[in-house]
MIPA-987149 format. One record per residue (C-alpha): x, y, z; residue in one letter. Coordinates in steps of 0.25 Angstrom, whole numbers, padded with zeros to 4 digits, always signed. Example, Ala and Ser with C-alpha at 12.3 -4.5 7.8 and 13.67 -1.06 7.14 Angstrom:
MIPA-987149
+0049-0018+0031A +0055-0004+0029S 
***
This chain:
MIPA-987149
+0296+0063+0077M +0306+0053+0072I +0314+0054+0060H +0324+0044+0053T +0336+0049+0046Y +0347+0043+0038T +0361+0047+0042V +0373+0045+0033T +0388+0046+0037G +0388+0037+0049M +0399+0026+0048S +0400+0021+0062C +0393+0021+0076D +0401+0034+0080G +0395+0041+0068C +0381+0036+0072R +0383+0041+0086S +0388+0054+0081K +0376+0056+0073V +0366+0052+0084E +0373+0061+0094K +0373+0073+0084T +0358+0071+0080L +0354+0070+0095N +0361+0083+0098A +0350+0090+0090I +0339+0095+0099D +0325+0088+0098G +0330+0075+0092I +0334+0061+0097Q +0342+0052+0087T +0345+0038+0085I +0356+0035+0074V +0359+0021+0069T +0371+0018+0060L +0365+0006+0052D +0356+0011+0046P +0361+0025+0047P +0349+0032+0053M +0345+0042+0063A +0331+0041+0070T +0328+0055+0076I +0317+0058+0085T +0313+0073+0084M +0305+0082+0093D +0303+0091+0080K +0307+0090+0066H +0322+0093+0064I +0326+0095+0050P +0336+0085+0044T +0345+0097+0040A +0347+0100+0055Q +0351+0085+0058L +0361+0086+0046Q +0367+0098+0051D +0370+0092+0064A +0376+0079+0058L +0384+0087+0048T +0391+0094+0060A +0394+0080+0066A +0400+0074+0053G +0397+0069+0039K +0383+0064+0042Y +0370+0066+0034T +0356+0064+0039I +0344+0062+0030E +0329+0060+0034M +0325+0045+0032N +0311+0049+0027N +0308+0053+0013G +0294+0059+0015V +0294+0068+0027D +0304+0072+0038S +0293+0072+0049H +0292+0057+0052V +0285+0052+0064T +0283+0039+0070T +0268+0041+0069E +0269+0043+0054K +0278+0031+0053S +0268+0022+0059T +0257+0029+0051E +0264+0024+0038K +0267+0010+0043S +0257+0004+0034C +0265+0008+0022C +0278+0002+0028S +0285-0010+0023S +0297-0018+0024N +0303-0012+0012K +0316-0004+0016P +0314+0011+0017Q +0317+0018+0004E +0328+0029+0005K +0320+0042+0008P +0320+0053-0002R +0326+0066+0002I +0315+0074+0007A +0317+0088+0012L +0310+0092+0025P +0296+0099+0024S +0303+0112+0028N +0312+0112+0016A +0303+0120+0006Q +0311+0131+0000G +0324+0125+0005K +0336+0119-0003Y +0341+0105-0005Y +0352+0098-0013C +0347+0090-0025P +0358+0080-0022M +0352+0077-0009H +0365+0078-0002C +0360+0081+0012E +0346+0074+0012G +0335+0083+0016E +0344+0094+0020K +0339+0108+0015V +0345+0122+0015Y +0339+0135+0016D +0348+0141+0005K +0351+0136-0009P +0366+0134-0006V +0374+0122-0012D +0373+0108-0007C +0383+0105+0004P +0386+0091-0001V +0386+0092-0016C +0387+0107-0018G +0375+0108-0028M +0365+0119-0027D +0353+0116-0018L +0339+0116-0024V +0326+0121-0018K +0314+0113-0013E +0303+0116-0023A +0290+0119-0016T +0278+0126-0021I +0278+0135-0009I +0291+0140-0004S +0295+0153+0004S +0309+0155-0001K +0319+0149-0011T +0328+0138-0006M +0339+0131-0014Y +0344+0116-0015T +0354+0108-0022C +0350+0100-0034P +0359+0088-0029M +0356+0089-0014H +0342+0093-0011P +0344+0093+0004E +0352+0106+0002V +0342+0117+0003V +0346+0132+0005K +0341+0146+0004E +0347+0153-0008G +0356+0148-0020P +0369+0142-0017G +0376+0129-0019S +0374+0115-0013C +0383+0112-0001P +0384+0098-0005I +0387+0098-0020C +0389+0112-0023G +0378+0114-0034M +0370+0126-0035D +0357+0126-0026L +0344+0127-0034V +0331+0132-0029P +0322+0122-0022M +0310+0128-0028E +0313+0129-0042P +0309+0143-0045T +0314+0150-0057D +0318+0162-0048A +0327+0154-0039E +0333+0146-0050E +0336+0159-0059N +0343+0165-0047K +0353+0153-0045V +0354+0153-0060Y +0356+0168-0062D +0367+0167-0051D +0374+0156-0059L +0373+0164-0072V +0379+0177-0066R +0391+0169-0060K +0392+0162-0073M +0393+0175-0081K +0404+0180-0071I +0412+0167-0072A +0411+0167-0087V +0415+0182-0088F +0428+0179-0080F +0431+0165-0085T +0431+0168-0100V +0443+0178-0099P +0451+0169-0090I +0448+0157-0100F +0453+0166-0112I +0465+0171-0104I +0469+0156-0101A +0467+0151-0115M +0474+0163-0122S +0486+0155-0124D +0479+0147-0135M +0477+0160-0143I +0488+0163-0153P +0497+0174-0148N +0489+0175-0135N +0484+0189-0136P +0482+0190-0121L +0497+0188-0118M +0499+0201-0126K +0491+0208-0116I +0497+0202-0103M +0506+0190-0099D +0500+0177-0094A +0503+0180-0079S +0494+0192-0080K +0483+0185-0087W +0484+0175-0076N +0480+0186-0066W +0469+0190-0075V +0464+0176-0075Q +0464+0176-0059L +0456+0189-0058I +0446+0184-0068L +0444+0171-0061S +0441+0177-0048L +0426+0180-0051P +0424+0166-0056V +0431+0159-0045V +0426+0168-0033F +0412+0172-0038Y +0406+0165-0049A +0411+0151-0045C +0415+0153-0031W +0403+0144-0027M +0410+0132-0033F +0421+0133-0023F +0412+0136-0011E +0405+0123-0015R +0418+0115-0016A +0423+0120-0003W +0410+0117+0004K +0410+0103-0002S +0424+0100+0003V +0422+0105+0018I +0409+0097+0018T +0415+0085+0010W +0403+0085+0001N +0412+0084-0011L +0405+0088-0024N +0407+0094-0038M +0411+0107-0032F +0422+0101-0024T +0428+0097-0038L +0426+0110-0044I +0431+0118-0033G +0444+0110-0032I +0446+0110-0047G +0444+0124-0050S +0449+0129-0036G +0462+0122-0038V +0464+0128-0052A +0461+0142-0047F +0470+0140-0035L +0481+0134-0043F +0480+0146-0053S +0481+0156-0041L +0493+0150-0036V +0499+0149-0050G +0496+0164-0052L +0502+0169-0039F +0513+0159-0036F +0518+0153-0050P +0532+0150-0045T +0527+0138-0037I +0522+0130-0049F +0531+0121-0057P +0534+0125-0071D +0524+0115-0077E +0512+0123-0071F +0518+0135-0078K +0516+0141-0092T +0528+0144-0102H +0528+0159-0096D +0529+0154-0082G +0515+0157-0077T +0507+0145-0070V +0496+0138-0078H +0484+0145-0071L +0470+0139-0071Y +0461+0151-0069F +0454+0148-0082E +0451+0134-0078A +0446+0138-0065T +0436+0148-0070T +0432+0140-0082V +0429+0128-0073I +0421+0136-0063L +0413+0143-0074T +0410+0130-0081L +0405+0124-0067V +0397+0137-0065L +0391+0135-0079L +0387+0121-0075G +0381+0126-0062Q +0373+0136-0071L +0368+0126-0081L +0365+0116-0069E +0357+0127-0062A +0349+0129-0075R +0347+0114-0078A +0343+0111-0063H +0332+0121-0063S +0325+0113-0074R +0326+0100-0066T +0315+0106-0056S +0306+0110-0068G +0295+0100-0064A +0295+0106-0050I +0294+0120-0055K +0283+0117-0064E +0275+0111-0052L +0278+0123-0044L +0272+0132-0055K +0259+0124-0054L +0256+0130-0040A +0248+0143-0042P +0251+0155-0033T +0236+0160-0031E +0222+0154-0029A +0208+0159-0029T +0201+0158-0016L +0186+0157-0015V +0182+0164-0002I +0168+0169+0001D +0164+0167-0014G +0175+0176-0019A +0188+0173-0025D +0202+0177-0019K +0215+0175-0025V +0225+0170-0014I +0239+0164-0014S +0240+0149-0015I +0247+0149-0001H +0234+0155+0005D +0225+0143+0001I +0220+0135+0012K +0213+0121+0012K +0198+0123+0010G +0199+0136+0002D +0191+0137-0010L +0199+0141-0023L +0194+0145-0036R +0202+0140-0048V +0200+0147-0061K +0202+0143-0075P +0217+0141-0078G +0221+0142-0063D +0230+0133-0056K +0224+0125-0045I +0230+0131-0032P +0229+0119-0022V +0223+0105-0022D +0208+0104-0019G +0195+0100-0025K +0185+0108-0034I +0173+0113-0026T +0166+0120-0037D +0167+0120-0052G +0175+0111-0062E +0187+0112-0072S +0197+0104-0079T +0211+0105-0073I +0225+0103-0079D +0232+0093-0069E +0244+0090-0079S +0254+0097-0070M +0251+0087-0059I +0247+0074-0066S +0254+0076-0079G +0241+0073-0087E +0238+0084-0097P +0223+0082-0098I +0215+0091-0089P +0206+0085-0078V +0191+0088-0076D +0188+0093-0061K +0175+0095-0054K +0170+0097-0040I +0177+0088-0030E +0189+0085-0039D +0203+0088-0034S +0212+0098-0040V +0227+0100-0039I +0235+0112-0036A +0243+0117-0048G +0234+0111-0059T +0227+0120-0068I +0212+0123-0069N +0205+0123-0083G +0195+0132-0088N +0185+0132-0077K +0185+0138-0063S +0182+0130-0050F +0183+0131-0035V +0191+0121-0027M +0194+0119-0012I +0208+0118-0007A +0212+0105-0001E +0227+0105-0002K +0236+0117-0001V +0251+0121-0001G +0260+0109+0001S +0248+0099+0001E +0244+0101-0014T +0248+0090-0024L +0257+0100-0031L +0265+0103-0019S +0266+0089-0016Q +0271+0086-0030I +0281+0097-0029V +0286+0092-0016Q +0287+0077-0021M +0294+0082-0033V +0304+0089-0024N +0306+0078-0015D +0308+0068-0026A +0318+0077-0034S +0327+0077-0021R +0326+0062-0019S +0338+0053-0022R +0336+0042-0031A +0344+0029-0027P +0352+0030-0040I +0358+0042-0035Q +0365+0034-0024K +0376+0030-0034L +0379+0045-0038A +0379+0049-0023D +0389+0038-0020K +0398+0041-0031I +0397+0056-0029A +0402+0054-0014K +0415+0050-0019Y +0416+0057-0032F +0423+0070-0028V +0434+0064-0020P +0437+0054-0031I +0437+0066-0041V +0447+0074-0033V +0456+0061-0031L +0455+0059-0046V +0459+0074-0048S +0471+0072-0039L +0475+0060-0046I +0474+0067-0060T +0483+0078-0055F +0494+0068-0050F +0493+0059-0062V +0495+0070-0072W +0506+0077-0063A +0514+0064-0063K +0511+0058-0077F +0506+0069-0085G +0513+0078-0096P +0519+0091-0093E +0514+0100-0087P +0509+0088-0079A +0504+0095-0066M +0496+0105-0075V +0489+0093-0082Y +0487+0087-0068G +0481+0099-0062F +0472+0102-0074I +0467+0088-0075N +0465+0087-0060A +0456+0099-0061I +0448+0094-0073A +0445+0081-0065V +0440+0089-0053L +0431+0098-0062I +0425+0088-0071I +0419+0079-0060A +0405+0082-0057C +0398+0074-0045P +0386+0083-0047C +0383+0076-0060A +0382+0063-0052L +0374+0070-0041G +0364+0077-0050L +0361+0064-0059A +0350+0059-0050T +0344+0071-0044P +0342+0079-0057M +0335+0067-0064S +0326+0065-0052V +0322+0079-0050M +0318+0080-0065V +0311+0067-0065G +0303+0069-0053V +0299+0082-0058G +0295+0076-0071K +0287+0066-0064G +0279+0076-0056A +0275+0083-0069Q +0269+0070-0074L +0262+0067-0061G +0272+0057-0056V +0277+0061-0042L +0289+0054-0037I +0293+0055-0022K +0308+0052-0024N +0319+0048-0033A +0319+0034-0028E +0305+0031-0033A +0309+0037-0046L +0321+0028-0047E +0313+0015-0042N +0302+0018-0052M +0311+0015-0063N +0314+0001-0057K +0300-0003-0054V +0296-0016-0061N +0283-0019-0053V +0271-0009-0052L +0261-0013-0041I +0248-0005-0043T +0235-0004-0036D +0222-0004-0044K +0212+0006-0038T +0217+0021-0041G +0230+0016-0048T +0226+0007-0059I +0211+0012-0059T +0206+0026-0058E +0204+0025-0043G +0191+0032-0045K +0182+0020-0043P +0167+0021-0045S +0156+0011-0039V +0148+0004-0050E +0138-0003-0041K +0135-0007-0026V +0129-0021-0026F +0121-0026-0014S +0116-0040-0012L +0104-0033-0004Q +0100-0023-0014N +0103-0011-0005D +0114-0005-0014E +0112+0010-0009N +0112+0006+0006E +0125-0002+0004L +0131+0009-0004L +0128+0019+0007Q +0135+0009+0017S +0148+0007+0009I +0149+0022+0004A +0148+0026+0019S +0159+0017+0022L +0167+0021+0011N +0167+0036+0014Q +0178+0034+0024Y +0187+0027+0014S +0197+0034+0004E +0198+0022-0005H +0193+0025-0020P +0183+0014-0019L +0177+0019-0007A +0176+0033-0013Q +0169+0027-0025A +0158+0020-0016V +0156+0034-0009V +0155+0041-0022N +0145+0031-0027F +0136+0033-0015A +0136+0048-0016K +0132+0046-0031G +0120+0039-0026K +0118+0050-0015E +0119+0039-0004I +0123+0046+0009A +0135+0041+0017L +0132+0037+0031I +0141+0035+0044E +0151+0023+0045V +0157+0018+0058K +0169+0009+0060D +0174+0012+0046F +0187+0005+0042E +0195+0004+0029A +0202-0009+0028I +0214-0007+0019S +0213-0015+0006G +0200-0021+0009K +0189-0010+0011G +0181-0003+0022V +0172-0007+0034V +0163+0001+0043G +0149+0002+0050T +0138+0008+0042V +0124+0009+0048T +0128-0001+0059N +0132-0011+0048K +0146-0016+0046K +0149-0013+0031V +0162-0018+0024A +0166-0013+0009L +0178-0019+0003G +0185-0031-0004N +0184-0046-0002R +0195-0045+0009K +0187-0035+0017L +0175-0045+0016M +0184-0056+0022E +0189-0047+0033Q +0175-0043+0038V +0170-0058+0036N +0160-0055+0025V +0156-0067+0016T +0153-0063+0002V +0141-0071-0005S +0144-0078-0018A +0134-0069-0025E +0140-0057-0021L +0154-0062-0024E +0151-0066-0038N +0145-0052-0041Q +0158-0046-0035I +0167-0054-0044I +0159-0051-0056A +0161-0036-0053E +0176-0038-0050Q +0178-0045-0064K +0174-0032-0070L +0185-0025-0064G +0177-0019-0053K +0181-0017-0039T +0171-0023-0029V +0169-0020-0014S +0162-0030-0006Y +0151-0024+0004I +0147-0031+0017S +0137-0027+0028V +0138-0033+0042D +0146-0044+0037G +0138-0048+0024I +0143-0045+0010A +0131-0037+0004V +0137-0031-0009G +0148-0025-0017F +0152-0012-0023V +0158-0012-0037S +0168-0001-0041I +0174+0002-0054T +0187+0009-0055D +0192+0012-0069A +0206+0008-0073I +0214+0021-0077K +0216+0023-0092A +0231+0024-0089T +0233+0011-0081S +0233+0002-0093V +0243+0009-0101E +0252+0012-0089A +0252-0002-0084I +0255-0007-0098K +0267+0003-0099E +0272-0001-0086L +0272-0016-0089I +0279-0013-0102R +0290-0006-0094Q +0292-0019-0086G +0284-0016-0074V +0275-0027-0068E +0262-0020-0064V +0254-0027-0053I +0241-0023-0047M +0238-0025-0033L +0224-0021-0029T +0215-0023-0017G +0204-0026-0027D +0198-0040-0030N +0204-0050-0039E +0194-0049-0050N +0195-0034-0051T +0210-0034-0050A +0211-0045-0061K +0202-0037-0070A +0210-0024-0069V +0223-0032-0070A +0219-0038-0083Q +0214-0025-0089E +0228-0019-0086L +0236-0031-0090H +0243-0030-0076L +0255-0039-0073S +0248-0044-0061S +0238-0040-0050Y +0234-0044-0036K +0220-0042-0030A +0215-0040-0016G +0228-0034-0011C +0228-0027+0002L +0239-0016+0005P +0248-0026+0012E +0247-0035-0001D +0252-0024-0010K +0263-0022+0000L +0267-0037+0000K +0266-0038-0015E +0276-0026-0017I +0285-0032-0007K +0285-0045-0014R +0288-0039-0027L +0299-0031-0021Q +0305-0044-0015G +0306-0049-0029E +0315-0037-0033G +0304-0029-0040K +0303-0014-0040I +0289-0011-0036V +0280+0001-0039A +0267+0002-0032M +0256+0011-0037A +0244+0014-0028G +0235+0025-0023D +0228+0020-0010G +0232+0020+0005I +0232+0004+0004N +0243+0006-0007D +0252+0014+0003A +0260+0002+0008P +0263-0003-0005A +0267+0010-0011L +0277+0012+0001A +0282-0002-0001Q +0284-0001-0017A +0297+0003-0023D +0289+0014-0029V +0276+0018-0024G +0267+0025-0034I +0254+0032-0029A +0243+0037-0037M +0241+0052-0035G +0226+0050-0034T +0228+0041-0022G +0230+0043-0007T +0240+0051+0000D +0245+0039+0007V +0248+0031-0006A +0255+0044-0012I +0263+0045+0001E +0268+0031+0000S +0271+0031-0014A +0284+0036-0021K +0278+0040-0034I +0264+0047-0035T +0256+0048-0048L +0248+0061-0048V +0238+0056-0058K +0237+0042-0052G +0238+0033-0064D +0248+0022-0068L +0253+0030-0080Q +0260+0038-0069G +0268+0026-0066I +0272+0024-0080V +0277+0039-0080K +0284+0036-0066A +0291+0024-0072K +0295+0031-0085N +0300+0043-0077L +0308+0035-0067S +0315+0028-0079H +0318+0041-0086A +0324+0047-0073V +0332+0035-0069M +0338+0035-0083R +0341+0050-0082N +0348+0048-0069I +0356+0037-0075K +0360+0045-0086Q +0364+0056-0077N +0372+0047-0068L +0379+0041-0080F +0382+0054-0086F +0388+0059-0072A +0396+0046-0070F +0401+0045-0084F +0404+0060-0084Y +0413+0059-0072N +0419+0045-0076V +0423+0051-0089L +0426+0065-0086G +0435+0063-0074I +0446+0054-0081P +0446+0064-0093I +0448+0076-0084A +0459+0068-0077A +0466+0067-0091G +0464+0052-0094I +0462+0055-0109L +0475+0063-0110Y +0485+0051-0112P +0476+0046-0124F +0470+0059-0131F +0477+0070-0124G +0464+0075-0119V +0463+0083-0106L +0450+0089-0100L +0451+0104-0096S +0446+0107-0082P +0437+0118-0089M +0431+0107-0098I +0429+0098-0086A +0422+0109-0079A +0413+0111-0090L +0410+0096-0091A +0408+0095-0076M +0398+0107-0076S +0390+0100-0087F +0389+0087-0081S +0379+0091-0070S +0371+0099-0080V +0370+0087-0089S +0365+0079-0078V +0354+0089-0076I +0351+0091-0090A +0349+0076-0092N +0340+0076-0080A +0332+0087-0086L +0328+0078-0098R +0318+0071-0089L +0310+0084-0090R +0306+0080-0104N +0303+0065-0101L +0290+0060-0107K +0283+0050-0098L 
***
């Protein structure tokens, strides 16, 4: 198998050579590395996780490697050839961060710091320090943790992110795991508060008239009490912050915990030295009674407030995965197996394809399948977002997780485990939640230089105050330098995009709008042209045959031929012909040399006769001449909005099939709303000019094109993109796959084919154009929310750092205490998450 990867950190040919040599040293692979573009093409005997490649490169230098494939890590040359029909000259999109298939139950960082890298335990992200979060799956063996900012960090058990230092969160959002992490923080918070409050009272006692504490002991002894009380806070309750800070320095993944560790650590060490060796300090650092100004209270209050921020953040973050939790709750744990006429309750994990299952009134449907006996009404609102129950009868499909009404029925299991729609939705939501929106590049670029700049500003603040500040100048400089370090919060920048994407994608899933990645979510907001197919997109996709016309008055014989031919086609029109024949109890017969010609129709040999069924282009291709009489009758049908297929036998046009496909009730309103929002709606259909015109006029479309082959749709999208348009394409068939792949945003109807859904970036479960309106509105709301978060984070730091440095002091005499700075810093990330959570109440 062959994989392609993106490698970052290479700056010269020496780096390229070093990376290539390092990767080739791994058994079982052959690697070719290029500098421009920075890619590694690796041939493997068996799949090797990207994490193993990353470990090798980390040992060699500051290089990172990410899978250059957003769908699957198992990419072979065969599969690439197989999908070549969907390829185009369009530059490849930046792949979303996709975890390997064996990542279920493991942990990753929600900031995507290390690409697809996962961890077995919920430690902190090695780059940003944030807590890892767990991959949410319906079936998992043990709880894994990951970072909300770096989804590639996946570990077993709670901890902190080795990248950003944040607390890891469970990948599978179970209440038990979340409560465990939260309860641990609560316990530490109680200890921190218990010891910090007395320290704060002792330090502030000078403000109390006649200071009663000084009557008990002198200041030097109270300083020793502060030291003793601070030890549990520093070395137990908040020690994790110093561990994360140290890890960030030795790996040079500077983050918010770097600043917290430096700021509070310097204050604590200064206080220790001042307590044990007071004589080495100049007088300006001392009080009137000769003791050194100590900062045990600043250290403990700062750490306690940061811990409070982590506590609130853990509480808020658990709510961002609320949509996934609700989806996970849909999966039942048991099912009733019908075996030898008796019912037996079994675990959902024991269900096999082909099993007959009894679904009782009020039960959740255990797996995907079809009803074989009985009928009922089923609540599918949790999948489609539509509140009205759907009537189901024999041969109708049912979906895992949906709720049965007041009747019992028997179904056959067709898709189990990870194959069910519910499992796929959960996986898609997980993948999209971890993906990176293009807008995040700005925050990433700034965050890279943020911490070193803040440290530099802190040093400058100290020296400026020490040189030009009022007495005690060095004390002022020391306090303000610490305030600068503490108030800065790069995690607010890092969280701005991932939190909004996570909540937005989950909200979309609840409404039946499945989004594959954050890039599609962002691009949907920019879309100004919608290309849509007709059959199954604008129309119901459930065509029915109105009549079969034959010039030779042998309709039943002709129907048998074309129905037999169509039994091998999956096209909705073909199925309509087959169903029409079955309704007339006409038996299907053997067909030889069957061929489906994309965008035109089908041909084959029936009872030793060459039969062709399709549009006018097919007739031209097989050299069939259509008589004027037949053509006139066909045109008359088409002007009524009917789809008409020509029929030829042995090179002679002998009749036609008239098929009607009702326009969806929601299509008119959806198209009207999209046009109101400034979106140009264009219908590209393989149907004839007359039928296309009738539909376009009824829907008041911007424009349309009839007789389009798959390559015509592809060319039209490229043409519009060449004009600078942002194009969305909505379709449901195999013939739409190339256009869906080429479009800036491909939108597949959930009622369509697997190929179309795979090629698209957004899937509408219910499969109507109202879903596009919802996707557009959701995209707009999420992007607005992200911009609000980024503005808040940027504005907060731009405003907060100068104030902490003391810029207001010369004008208003205002200084910012490091303790207030710690409180503000803690709440900045919480505010970003809280703002993202507002999307949960979004009305679409």
